[in-house]
N, CA, C and O of each residue as an XYZ file, in Angstrom:
424
protein
N      88.446    -22.367    -19.891
C      88.583    -23.459    -21.005
C      87.516    -24.411    -20.840
O      87.035    -24.721    -19.750
N      87.105    -24.939    -22.142
C      86.021    -25.842    -22.039
C      86.439    -27.021    -23.250
O      87.203    -26.851    -24.200
N      85.850    -27.977    -22.966
C      86.382    -29.318    -23.821
C      84.929    -29.861    -24.186
O      84.061    -29.955    -23.319
N      84.728    -30.183    -25.403
C      83.722    -31.151    -25.882
C      84.242    -32.476    -26.650
O      84.898    -32.380    -27.687
N      83.950    -33.553    -26.146
C      84.269    -34.815    -26.728
C      83.425    -35.189    -27.896
O      82.196    -35.131    -27.855
N      84.102    -35.573    -28.938
C      83.455    -35.926    -30.197
C      82.813    -37.253    -30.230
O      82.170    -37.538    -31.241
N      82.891    -38.029    -29.350
C      82.118    -39.322    -29.034
C      80.787    -39.195    -28.834
O      80.039    -40.173    -28.837
N      80.375    -37.957    -28.642
C      78.958    -37.633    -28.466
C      78.196    -36.832    -29.607
O      77.004    -36.529    -29.558
N      79.030    -36.551    -30.589
C      78.568    -36.054    -31.828
C      77.832    -37.087    -32.865
O      78.401    -38.088    -33.301
N      76.704    -36.772    -33.148
C      76.016    -37.777    -34.057
C      76.696    -38.029    -35.235
O      76.993    -39.196    -35.491
N      77.036    -37.020    -36.100
C      77.793    -37.297    -37.232
C      79.133    -37.992    -37.167
O      79.438    -38.711    -38.119
N      79.959    -37.860    -36.163
C      81.069    -38.639    -35.783
C      80.738    -40.038    -35.674
O      81.453    -40.899    -36.188
N      79.599    -40.328    -34.973
C      79.254    -41.735    -34.640
C      78.904    -42.285    -35.952
O      79.512    -43.275    -36.360
N      77.904    -41.693    -36.711
C      77.576    -42.072    -38.089
C      78.690    -42.441    -39.175
O      78.613    -43.355    -39.997
N      79.751    -41.527    -39.003
C      80.998    -41.743    -39.714
C      81.886    -42.684    -39.133
O      82.943    -42.915    -39.719
N      81.612    -43.276    -38.042
C      82.424    -44.138    -37.322
C      83.806    -43.486    -37.045
O      84.855    -44.098    -37.248
N      83.760    -42.262    -36.590
C      85.036    -41.589    -36.292
C      84.649    -40.772    -34.976
O      84.961    -39.585    -34.881
N      84.032    -41.371    -34.069
C      83.689    -40.688    -32.950
C      84.756    -40.784    -31.738
O      84.549    -41.369    -30.674
N      85.897    -40.121    -32.091
C      86.928    -39.861    -31.089
C      87.592    -38.526    -31.535
O      87.533    -38.068    -32.676
N      88.236    -37.964    -30.465
C      88.915    -36.549    -30.662
C      88.046    -35.536    -29.707
O      87.147    -35.915    -28.955
N      88.411    -34.387    -29.848
C      87.654    -33.399    -28.984
C      88.002    -31.943    -29.591
O      88.930    -31.729    -30.371
N      87.216    -31.109    -29.163
C      87.290    -29.616    -29.357
C      87.652    -29.078    -27.984
O      87.139    -29.524    -26.958
N      88.546    -28.113    -27.998
C      88.980    -27.490    -26.606
C      89.139    -26.074    -26.964
O      89.870    -25.811    -27.918
N      88.493    -25.033    -26.260
C      88.389    -23.874    -26.426
C      88.917    -23.091    -25.264
O      88.467    -23.279    -24.133
N      89.815    -22.261    -25.501
C      90.493    -21.352    -24.401
C      89.810    -20.030    -24.384
O      89.713    -19.459    -25.471
N      89.368    -19.507    -23.428
C      88.655    -18.178    -23.314
C      89.169    -17.448    -22.357
O      89.933    -17.931    -21.521
N      88.770    -16.058    -22.371
C      89.436    -15.039    -21.373
C      88.420    -15.220    -20.067
O      87.194    -15.312    -20.130
N      89.118    -15.244    -19.047
C      88.418    -15.407    -17.561
C      87.261    -14.584    -17.540
O      87.331    -13.358    -17.631
N      85.956    -15.358    -17.396
C      84.681    -14.938    -17.041
C      84.025    -14.279    -18.471
O      82.984    -13.623    -18.446
N      84.657    -14.502    -19.501
C      84.029    -13.887    -20.727
C      84.049    -15.021    -21.792
O      84.739    -16.033    -21.670
N      83.232    -14.763    -22.845
C      83.138    -15.874    -23.923
C      84.293    -15.588    -25.077
O      84.436    -16.369    -26.018
N      85.027    -14.510    -24.935
C      86.094    -14.157    -26.015
C      87.065    -15.489    -26.199
O      87.578    -16.070    -25.243
N      87.225    -15.857    -27.516
C      88.030    -16.957    -27.720
C      89.457    -16.648    -27.840
O      89.785    -15.743    -28.608
N      90.374    -17.308    -27.158
C      91.847    -16.796    -27.173
C      92.575    -17.973    -27.833
O      93.754    -17.786    -28.134
N      91.995    -19.211    -28.106
C      92.622    -20.151    -28.703
C      91.724    -21.537    -28.855
O      90.798    -21.811    -28.091
N      92.070    -22.215    -29.764
C      91.407    -23.524    -29.954
C      92.299    -24.701    -30.371
O      93.191    -24.556    -31.206
N      92.055    -25.786    -29.810
C      92.647    -27.088    -30.075
C      91.606    -28.034    -30.577
O      90.665    -28.285    -29.824
N      91.664    -28.631    -31.848
C      90.751    -29.667    -32.291
C      91.521    -30.774    -32.663
O      92.506    -30.595    -33.379
N      91.196    -31.943    -32.262
C      91.668    -33.219    -32.592
C      90.622    -34.212    -33.089
O      89.889    -34.830    -32.317
N      90.592    -34.319    -34.240
C      89.633    -35.029    -35.056
C      90.025    -35.228    -36.485
O      91.032    -34.689    -36.943
N      89.207    -36.030    -37.228
C      89.562    -36.213    -38.722
C      89.340    -34.952    -39.466
O      90.021    -34.582    -40.423
N      88.262    -34.275    -38.915
C      87.858    -33.008    -39.762
C      88.174    -31.554    -39.043
O      87.452    -30.559    -39.100
N      89.394    -31.679    -38.375
C      89.818    -30.664    -37.487
C      89.971    -29.325    -38.298
O      89.536    -28.296    -37.780
N      90.505    -29.281    -39.419
C      90.653    -28.192    -40.315
C      89.508    -27.551    -40.659
O      89.433    -26.329    -40.526
N      88.420    -28.325    -41.167
C      87.085    -27.664    -41.357
C      86.461    -27.052    -40.221
O      85.874    -25.975    -40.324
N      86.563    -27.720    -39.077
C      86.008    -27.138    -37.927
C      86.736    -25.928    -37.337
O      86.202    -25.089    -36.613
N      87.863    -25.930    -37.681
C      88.677    -24.646    -37.036
C      88.279    -23.324    -37.774
O      88.323    -22.256    -37.162
N      87.904    -23.386    -39.043
C      87.485    -22.270    -39.799
C      86.430    -21.327    -39.066
O      86.529    -20.103    -39.147
N      85.506    -21.897    -38.412
C      84.395    -21.149    -37.784
C      84.951    -20.303    -36.575
O      84.549    -19.184    -36.258
N      86.051    -21.105    -35.890
C      86.525    -20.338    -34.824
C      87.579    -19.146    -35.276
O      87.619    -18.057    -34.705
N      88.364    -19.490    -36.305
C      89.173    -18.481    -36.889
C      88.384    -17.269    -37.209
O      88.743    -16.145    -36.860
N      87.269    -17.521    -37.901
C      86.405    -16.343    -38.333
C      85.784    -15.754    -37.210
O      85.535    -14.569    -37.431
N      85.432    -16.147    -36.058
C      85.119    -15.678    -34.808
C      86.125    -14.953    -34.253
O      85.882    -13.796    -33.912
N      87.269    -15.439    -34.088
C      88.390    -14.639    -33.443
C      88.774    -13.571    -34.158
O      89.072    -12.532    -33.568
N      88.823    -13.656    -35.451
C      89.264    -12.534    -36.425
C      88.270    -11.276    -36.273
O      88.732    -10.150    -36.457
N      87.006    -11.434    -35.965
C      85.921    -10.471    -36.065
C      85.361    -10.153    -34.577
O      84.375     -9.432    -34.422
N      86.071    -10.753    -33.478
C      85.835    -10.451    -32.140
C      84.376    -11.130    -31.666
O      83.705    -10.642    -30.757
N      84.020    -12.218    -32.348
C      82.759    -12.881    -31.947
C      83.189    -13.890    -30.748
O      84.265    -14.488    -30.742
N      82.390    -13.976    -29.928
C      82.530    -14.913    -28.765
C      81.737    -16.269    -28.929
O      81.104    -16.530    -29.953
N      81.823    -17.119    -27.830
C      81.151    -18.299    -28.030
C      79.515    -18.053    -27.926
O      78.764    -18.881    -28.441
N      79.062    -17.055    -27.340
C      77.741    -16.923    -27.358
C      77.129    -16.722    -28.762
O      76.020    -17.160    -29.066
N      77.851    -16.099    -29.510
C      77.681    -15.909    -31.213
C      77.699    -17.430    -31.812
O      76.843    -17.821    -32.606
N      78.573    -18.088    -31.428
C      78.672    -19.490    -32.169
C      77.458    -20.339    -31.631
O      76.785    -21.021    -32.404
N      77.225    -20.279    -30.403
C      75.966    -20.883    -29.826
C      74.627    -20.602    -30.590
O      73.783    -21.462    -30.841
N      74.553    -19.277    -30.922
C      73.300    -18.748    -31.504
C      73.318    -18.864    -33.097
O      72.391    -18.429    -33.781
N      74.475    -19.500    -33.647
C      74.454    -19.568    -34.988
C      73.721    -20.964    -35.336
O      73.898    -21.921    -34.582
N      72.983    -21.070    -36.359
C      72.368    -22.289    -36.795
C      73.308    -23.152    -37.362
O      73.969    -22.696    -38.295
N      73.535    -24.440    -36.957
C      74.421    -25.427    -37.581
C      73.620    -26.630    -38.153
O      72.833    -27.207    -37.402
N      73.763    -27.015    -39.353
C      72.861    -27.993    -39.797
C      73.145    -29.516    -39.257
O      74.264    -29.878    -38.895
N      71.978    -30.367    -39.251
C      72.311    -31.482    -38.779
C      72.073    -32.673    -39.656
O      71.212    -32.580    -40.531
N      72.791    -33.850    -39.499
C      73.927    -33.834    -38.744
C      75.309    -33.480    -39.471
O      75.558    -33.905    -40.599
N      76.094    -32.758    -38.822
C      77.310    -32.299    -39.453
C      78.511    -32.224    -38.429
O      78.270    -32.299    -37.224
N      79.616    -32.097    -38.828
C      80.757    -32.031    -38.090
C      80.613    -30.672    -37.396
O      80.861    -30.563    -36.195
N      80.257    -29.746    -38.065
C      80.372    -28.309    -37.457
C      79.382    -28.085    -36.208
O      79.518    -27.092    -35.493
N      78.401    -29.023    -35.977
C      77.746    -29.023    -34.743
C      78.644    -29.058    -33.504
O      78.229    -28.599    -32.440
N      79.838    -29.580    -33.616
C      80.894    -29.820    -32.494
C      81.182    -28.429    -32.134
O      81.373    -28.233    -30.934
N      81.243    -27.547    -32.826
C      81.567    -26.002    -32.438
C      80.513    -25.519    -31.599
O      80.745    -24.878    -30.574
N      79.255    -25.832    -32.035
C      78.117    -25.266    -31.271
C      77.998    -25.960    -29.881
O      77.811    -25.296    -28.862
N      78.111    -27.317    -29.871
C      78.187    -28.014    -28.502
C      79.240    -27.595    -27.694
O      79.006    -27.518    -26.488
N      80.553    -27.256    -28.176
C      81.632    -26.901    -27.452
C      81.174    -25.480    -26.771
O      81.544    -25.176    -25.638
N      80.345    -24.654    -27.561
C      80.069    -23.283    -27.089
C      78.910    -23.655    -25.979
O      78.955    -23.030    -24.919
N      78.102    -24.423    -26.123
C      77.027    -24.846    -25.289
C      77.663    -25.381    -23.865
O      77.183    -25.134    -22.758
N      78.735    -26.094    -24.099
C      79.332    -26.607    -22.731
C      79.891    -25.297    -21.953
O      79.777    -25.155    -20.735
N      80.527    -24.335    -22.839
C      81.076    -23.339    -22.055
C      79.998    -22.470    -21.392
O      80.176    -21.910    -20.311
N      78.911    -22.399    -22.085
C      77.703    -21.465    -21.427
C      77.103    -22.294    -20.342
O      76.520    -21.660    -19.463
N      77.136    -23.627    -20.237
C      76.497    -24.457    -19.080
C      77.638    -24.171    -17.903
O      77.267    -23.995    -16.742
N      78.884    -24.137    -18.223
C      79.997    -24.074    -17.132
C      79.871    -22.682    -16.583
O      80.268    -22.492    -15.434
N      79.364    -21.688    -17.271
C      79.435    -20.299    -16.826
C      78.034    -19.773    -16.491
O      77.784    -18.570    -16.411
N      77.064    -20.828    -16.286
C      75.744    -20.239    -15.752
C      75.687    -19.472    -14.525
O      76.468    -19.812    -13.636
N      74.933    -18.533    -14.321
C      74.925    -17.671    -13.223
C      74.183    -18.705    -11.988
O      72.977    -18.558    -11.787
N      74.775    -19.496    -11.378
C      74.192    -20.265    -10.430
C      73.405    -19.650     -9.571
O      72.236    -20.017     -9.447
N      73.979    -18.501     -8.763
C      73.330    -17.707     -7.713
C      71.971    -17.222     -8.191
O      70.919    -17.354     -7.564
N      72.119    -16.656     -9.355
C      70.947    -15.874    -10.110
C      69.874    -16.933    -10.289
O      68.714    -16.697     -9.951
N      70.283    -18.233    -10.875
C      69.256    -19.127    -11.245
C      68.560    -19.697    -10.020
O      67.359    -19.956    -10.080
N      69.303    -19.916     -8.846
C      68.680    -20.292     -7.459
C      67.617    -19.288     -7.081
O      66.445    -19.598     -6.864
N      68.113    -18.041     -7.015
C      67.193    -16.775     -6.604
C      65.767    -16.753     -7.638
O      64.646    -16.622     -7.147
N      65.968    -16.882     -8.950
C      64.861    -16.946     -9.799
C      63.888    -18.222     -9.432
O      62.673    -18.114     -9.264
N      64.643    -19.463     -9.335
C      63.852    -20.504     -8.830
C      63.088    -20.351     -7.506
O      61.989    -20.887     -7.364
N      63.588    -19.717     -6.661
C      62.931    -19.419     -5.273
C      61.690    -18.408     -5.444
O      60.583    -18.543     -4.922
N      62.115    -17.363     -6.292
C      60.924    -16.470     -6.702
C      59.787    -17.112     -7.397
O      58.640    -16.961     -6.974
N      60.050    -17.814     -8.433
C      58.823    -18.542     -9.048
C      58.075    -19.502     -8.087
O      56.855    -19.649     -8.167
N      58.879    -20.183     -7.129
C      58.183    -21.069     -6.221
C      57.376    -20.256     -5.271
O      56.325    -20.701     -4.808
N      57.795    -19.176     -4.992
C      57.108    -18.197     -4.102
C      55.869    -17.691     -4.830
O      54.818    -17.673     -4.189
N      55.871    -17.273     -6.107
C      54.858    -16.685     -6.866
C      53.665    -17.853     -7.173
O      52.488    -17.531     -7.337
N      54.106    -19.155     -7.222
C      53.171    -20.149     -7.356
C      52.312    -20.437     -6.133
O      51.264    -21.080     -6.200
N      52.845    -19.893     -4.940
C      52.101    -20.002     -3.606
C      52.009    -21.175     -3.113
O      51.426    -21.351     -2.043
């Protein structure tokens, strides 16, 4: 499960509606979307992208890779996907790659 707070979303701030959140439930260890809760003024509009992704078996990585115009409310979906990606980063692999590059630089 990942949660993105809308108080960080530029469009929400500009619209003076920077409150609420997007919460996405995923399969353990996978980006498959099992469910979404959105609490905001534009929740219905934001939900459509997740419904489409769930219907066609697209995960959060696909949402993250999709271009979202700026500044729009739909960026909240991308930022929620990005929060999931950061939370599931392969830390052990990243540390190993960091040590390798440090070693290569000599």
